[in-house]
N, C-alpha and C positions, 0 to 999 in steps of 0.2 A: 859293367864286370862281366866277365867271361870265365867259365872254366876253361881249362884246355882240351876237353874230352868233349867232341862233338858240338863244341861252339855255344853249349847251352849258358844261358844268363844264371847267376845264384842268385839267392834270398839276400837281402841286406836291410837293415835298418843303420842312418847314420846319422849322427847328432850334431850341431855345430860344436857342442858341449855338451859333457856329461858333468857339469858343477855348474849351474847358474846360479846368478845372484839378483834378487830385489827388493823391491824398498816396500815395507810394508804399508798397506793401505793400496800399493799402485797395483801395475800388472806386470806381468812378466811373460816374454813369447820364450818356448823352447823351440827351437828351429828344427827340423826334422826332415831327411826324406829317405826314400824308401824304392828298392827294385825287385822283381820277381822275373822270373819266363814270362815274355811277351806273349808266349800262347795262351796263358793264363789269364782269367778273368779275378779281381777283388769282389767277395761277396760282404766283406767286414771289416772295418779300421774304429781304432779305437785305443786309446790310454787308460791303461790302469795302476792303481798302485801295488807293489811289490811286496809289500806286509800282509796282504790279507791272502786270505788260504785261498779264494777264488780270484780267475784274472774279469773281473766285473767292469764294464764300462764308467771309467770316472765320471762320465757326464748324466750316472743314473745316481750315484751317490749323492744322497741329502746335503753332506757336509759340502759339496762342491756345486750341487743345482745354480744354475743362473750364476756362476763364477768362470765356469770352463767355456772355450770355445774353440774347436777344431780348427784351425784354419788349412784346411785338405784340400784338396781337388780331385781325389779318389784315383790318381794317377802316378805320382811320387812325392808329394808334400804331404808332411804329416803335422805340421807345427801346431802346436798345446799353447794357447795362451789361459793363462790362470790369472782374473782379476780379481780386485780387493784383497790381495794377500794378506794372511793369517799366521802369526805365529806358528800354530799348529799344522799349516802347510809343511814345514820345515820338518815335520816327523814322518813324513813317506817317502819313499821313493817311486819314481814314476817309470813309466816302460811305455813304447807303444808298440802296439802288437797287430797284424793284420793277415787275415783270411782269404785265400783263394777258392777256386771252384775244385783243386784238386785236395783230396782227402788228405794228404802227407804236405800241403802247400799251407803251412801256418809258419808264423814265422814271429818273433818278437824282437826288439833290441835292448841293448844295456840298459843299466838303471842310471838314471838321472836324479843326481842331488842339486835338491832347493834349499837355498840360504837368502837370509833376510837383512838388509840394514834399517835400521830404525830410520825416520824422517828428520 
């Protein structure tokens, strides 16, 4: 992606779908890619829950510890895997965020909603 002015890349987060469905007790992958100006470096990448006051890393939340895996490469893949899906996981909306070495270089994607089917 490029802006017309000076040909600089824009910040973006793209999901394969913003409505993801999984099977209770199984796992789901939320496919995601991101882009940023190529002269910058990625400092931090993480997923967070929209319904919370702070944008804390999902993998550090006690409710998700051991159940989330970031299938990322710190280049452009930001896929999230949630294992052992629970009904309570559907109460949240999820977003990916990345932070670059530019103080203004922070970007979050749109919200992703998770729904479950019973086994």
